[in-house]
N, C-alpha and C positions, 0 to 999 in steps of 0.2 A: 263660547269663545275660548275658554280654557281647554275644553275638550279638543277643539280644532288644533290648538297649539301642541297639546300632548300627542295628538295623532301625527302631526307633522314631525315632531321630535322623534317619534318611534320610526317614522319612515326614513328620516335622516340616519338614525342609528343602524337601521336595516341596510341602507345603502352602503354605509361605511363598512359593515361587516362583510357584505358581499365583495366590496372592493378589496378589503384586506385578504379575503380568501383567494381571489384571483391574483392579487399582488404577490402573495406568498408562492402561489403556483408558478407565477411568472419568474420569480427569482430562482426557484428550483430549476426551471427550464433553462434560465441563463447559466446557472452553475453547470448543468448537464452539458449545455452547448459549448461553454468555454473550456471545460475540462474533459468532456467525453469525446468531442470531435478530435482534439489533438491526439488522444490515445488511439482512436480509430485510425487516424492518419499515420501514426507511428506503426501500427499493426500492418497497414498496407505497405509501407516502406520496407519493413523488416521481412515480410513474406516475399517481397519482390527481390530483395538483396540476398537473402539467405542461400537459395539454390545457386546463384551466380558465384558467391564467395566459396561455397562448398566445391563447386566444379572447377573453378579456375585458381583457387588458392589452397584450400585444405587438402584435397586429394593429391595434387602435385607435391605439396609439402610432405605429406605422409610417405610418399615414395622415396624422398631424400633421406629419411630416417630409418629405412629398412635395415641397414647394416650397422646402425649406430649402437653404442653400448646401451644395455638395458635401462640404466638409470636415466640417461639422456633421452632415450626413446620414449620411455613412460612419462617423463616430465613434460616433453614438448608435444608428442602426438598420441599419448596413451588415452585411455577412457576419460581421464580428468586433465588431459594435457593443456599446456598454455596456449597452443595454437589450434587445438581441436575443440576443446570446451571453452577456453578463454574467449574465443571469438564471439560466442553467444552473448557475452556481457556487452560487447560493443553493438552487435547487430540489433539486439532487442532492447537494451536499456538506453542506449544513446539517443535514438529518435524520440523516445518518450521524454527523456530529460530535457531535450532541446524544445520540443513542441509544447510540453506542459509548462516549461520555464517561460516561454514566450507568452502563453496564455495568462499566467500569473502576473508577469511583468505588465502586460497590457491592462488587465483589470485593476491592478494597483495604481498604475500611472494615470488612468483616466478617471479614477475615483469611483469605479463601479463596486469595488470591495466595500467602501463605506456605505453605499446604498444597500448592498446585500446585508450588511450588519443590521440595518433597521428592518428590512423586509422579512428576514428569516427569524428575527428575535422571538416572536410568539411561540414558534414551534420548538426552538431550542430550550425555552424555559421549561418545557414539559420533561426534559431529561436533566434538569438542574443547571443549565447553562443560559447565557444571554447572547444577544446578537454580537456583542464585542468578541466573543470567542470564535465566531465563524472565520475571522481573518486568519488566526494561527492554524485552525483546523483545515482550512482550504490550503494554506501554505504547506501543510504537512504532506499534501499530495505531490509537492515538489521535493521537499526534504524535511524529514521529521526533526532534525537537529535545529534547522532554521526556525521551525514552528515552535520548538521549545523556548527559544530565546524571545520569539515574538509574543509568547504567552505572558511575558512580563506586564503587558498592558491589561491583563485580566484583573478582575477583583481578587483580593487575597482569599476570599471565600469560594471563588470558582476556579482558581488556577489548577487545583488538583483534578477537578472534573475535566477541565480542558486538556490537561496533560494525559489523563486516562483515555480520553476520546482520541487524541492524536496517536497515542501509543497503539491502540487497538484498531481504530476505524479509519485512520488516514493512511492509505496505501501510498508510500513514497514512490517516486519515479522508478527507482531500482526494483521495488517490489512489483509495480505494475508491469515493467518490462519483463521481469522474470516470469510472472504468472502468464502473461501473454505468450511467452515463448513455450512454457510447459504445456499449456492447453493446445497450442498450435502444433507442436511436435507430436502430441498424442492424437492429433487429427480431430480435436473437439474445441475449436476456438470459441464456439458459441457459449461455452461454459464461463467465459470471463465476465459477461454481464451479470448473471445471477450471483456469481462469486463476489463481485464488487458491491452489489446491492445488499447481499447478506452480510457482508463485512460492516457496512454502515448500520444496518438494523441491529445486529448483535452488539456492535460497538456502542450503540445508543442504549440498549437494554443493560449492557454491562455497566455503563456510566450511571444509569438511573438506579440500579440495584446497589452498587457499592458506594455511591455518593448521593444520598437523598437530597432532595431540593431544600434549599435554605430560605428563611424568611426574607433575607435581604433581596431576593430576586423579584420582590414585588415592586421595586422601583421601576420607573418608566424610562426606557431608553429614548433620549431626545431624537426627534426626526431630523434626518439629513435633507435639508432643503436646497443644498448646493447642486447646481447643474453639473453634468459631466464635463471634465476638463479636456482640453485638446491633447491629443496623444503626442508625447515627446519620443521620437525615434531614438534619440541619443540615450535617454534614460532606459528605454527598453533594451537596447543593444548592450548597455553597460551591465544591466542585471542578468541578461542571458549569458554574457561573457563570463561573469562570475560563476554562474551555474555550470557552464561547460568546464571551466578551470577546476571547479570542485570535483567534477566527474573524473577528469583525467588525472588529477594529482592526489585525490583521496580515494574515490570509489574503485577505479581500475587497479591501482597497485594492491589494494587489500584483496580484491577478488583474485588477482594473479597469485598472490601468496596462498590463498585458499586452494587454488588449483595445484600448486606445488605440494602443499601438505597432504592433500587428498591423494595425489599420485604416489607419494612415499608410503602413506598408510595402505594403499591398495597393493603396491608392489611387495611390501613386506608382510602381507596377509593380516595386518592389524585391523583392517576394515572388517574382515571376517569375524574377528574376536568381538569387535564392537557390535556387529550385527547379532551375534549369539547372545549378548547381554541384553540388548534393547529389543531384540526380535520378539520375545514373548509379549512385551508391552504393546508393540505395534500390532501383533496378531490379534490382541484383544480389540483393537480398533479396525480390524479387517484389512490391515496394511502389511505389505511384505517387509521382511527384515532388511532387505537391501536398501530401503528408504532411510535407514537410520542416519547415515552420514549427511545426507542433504538436510535433514531436520536439524541436526546438531549445528551445521554450519550456517543455517538460516538464522540461528540465534546470534551468530557473530555479525552477519550482514544479511539483509533480506535477499540480495541477489545470490546468496549462497545456495538458494533453492535450485539454481541452474545446474547444480551437480546432478540433479535428477535426469539431466539431458545426456549423461555419460553414455558412451557406446552408441551414439546416434539415436538416443531415446529408447533403447531396448526396454528399460524398466517401465517407462510411461506407456508404451504401446501394448504392453502385456497386462495393463490394469483395466478393470472394469470402469464404467463411468463413475460409479459410487466411490471406488478406491481412489481414482484420480482426483475427484473433487475434494474428498476428505483429506488426502495427502497434501494438496496445495493449501487447503484451509488451515490445517493444524500447523503446517510448517510456517505459515505467515502470521499466525496469531498466538502461538505458544509463548512467545516473548517478543518484546520490542528488541531491535538490534542493540548490541552492546554499546555502540556509539551513541545512540539515543538515550539509553539508560545512564551512560556516563555524563551526558550533557545535563540530564535532570538532576543527577547527584551533585554535579558541580554548581549548577545555577540555583537549585532549590535546596535539597538536602539528600544525603545518602539514604536516610530512612524512608523518605518519600519515594525515591527511586525503587527501593526494595519492596515497599508496599504495592506500588503500581505493578511491578514485575510479578509478584506472588499472586495478586488478585487476577491479573490477566491470565496467568497460567491456569488458575482454577476455572475461570470462565471458558478458556479455550478447550480444556479437556472435557468439561461438562457439556458444553455446546456441541463438541465433536461427537460425544456419545449419543446425544439426542439426535443429531443429524444422521448417524448410522442407523439408529432405531427407526426414525421416520422414513429414511430411504428404503430400508428393508421391508417396512410395512406397506408402503405405497408403490414401490418400484421393484420389489422382490430382489433387491441387491444387485440389479443390473447396472 
C-alpha cells in the first residue's frame, strides 16, 4: 500500500515537472509573440515608408539647399543633417515605440505580466534573479529609464542584478529601431534576430558572472491564481499616449541635437581627428575608424547609432557581415545610455551606476573580442 502511494506521488511530481517545463516554454513563446511581433510589424512599416519619404521628401528638400550657406546646408541636408539623417529616427524608431508600447500596455493591463512573473521565475533564478524582476526587464524593451524606476519593486538583494540585466540585455524601443534600421540599410535585416537573442544570452551571462546568486533566492514566489482581467482600452490608450509624448518631447529633441553636433564636427574636420585617435582601437576589433562617432554618440543615446546611416549608409554597405554585426553589437552594449545611468544614479546611487557602467564596458569589450575570434574561425571573417 505504501509503495503504491509512493509510486503515485512520484507520478504526480513527474507530471508537475513536465507541466512546468511546458509552462515555461509557453511563457517564453508569449513573450516572443507579444514583443517580437510588434517589432516585426514596425520593420514592415518602416521598410514601406522609407523609400516613399526619401523620394517625395528628402530628395526634393536636398535640392532646395543646393545654394544655401555651408553651415546651413550641412546642418539640414548634410551627411548628418536634421532632415536627411534625422528622419531615420522617426521612420525606424517611432513605429517600434508605438507598437511595443501597445504590447506592454496590454500585457500589463490584462494581468499577463503578473502570470509571466510566476511562469518564468525558475529560469531567472539561474542567473541570480526572480520572477519579480521580469516585469522591469520586459518594460526595459519599451524604455530603460521606466524600467529602472519599476525595479523599486525588486528585492534589495536583487535590484543590482535587475538593473544590470536591464542595462545590458533590455534593448529599448530606440535601440531596437536603430538596429533594425542599420541592418536593413546594410541589406542584412536577418541579422536582427541573432543580435537580439545574443544580447539576451550575453546579458544573462554578464549578470550571472558579476552578481552571483544569493541565498535569499531560495524563497518561493507565490503562484498567481488570478484570471486574466478584461482589457481596458482607456488605460492602454493613456499609457501609449505617455510613451508617444516621451518620444516626441525627450527622444527626438536629443537626437536632433546629436545631428547638429555631428554636422558641426564633420564640417570642421573634428570628426577626422576623433577617428585618428579612436581608429587604432577600432582596428583591433576589425572595425573602420569612421565608426568612432556613432559609437561615441550611442553612449549618449542608443539611437545615436543611427549616425552610422550617414551618407545614405555608405559606411554600412562597405562592411562585411562580421564587421556590421560587431559594430552594432559593441555600439549598443559598450554602455547604457547616459539617461539610463543618470536615472540609476539618482534613484539608487552614483556608485552603483558607475559599477554597472564599468562592468558592462568590460563585458562588452571582452565578448566583442570573443565574437571576432569565433567569427573568424568559423566564417573566415566574411
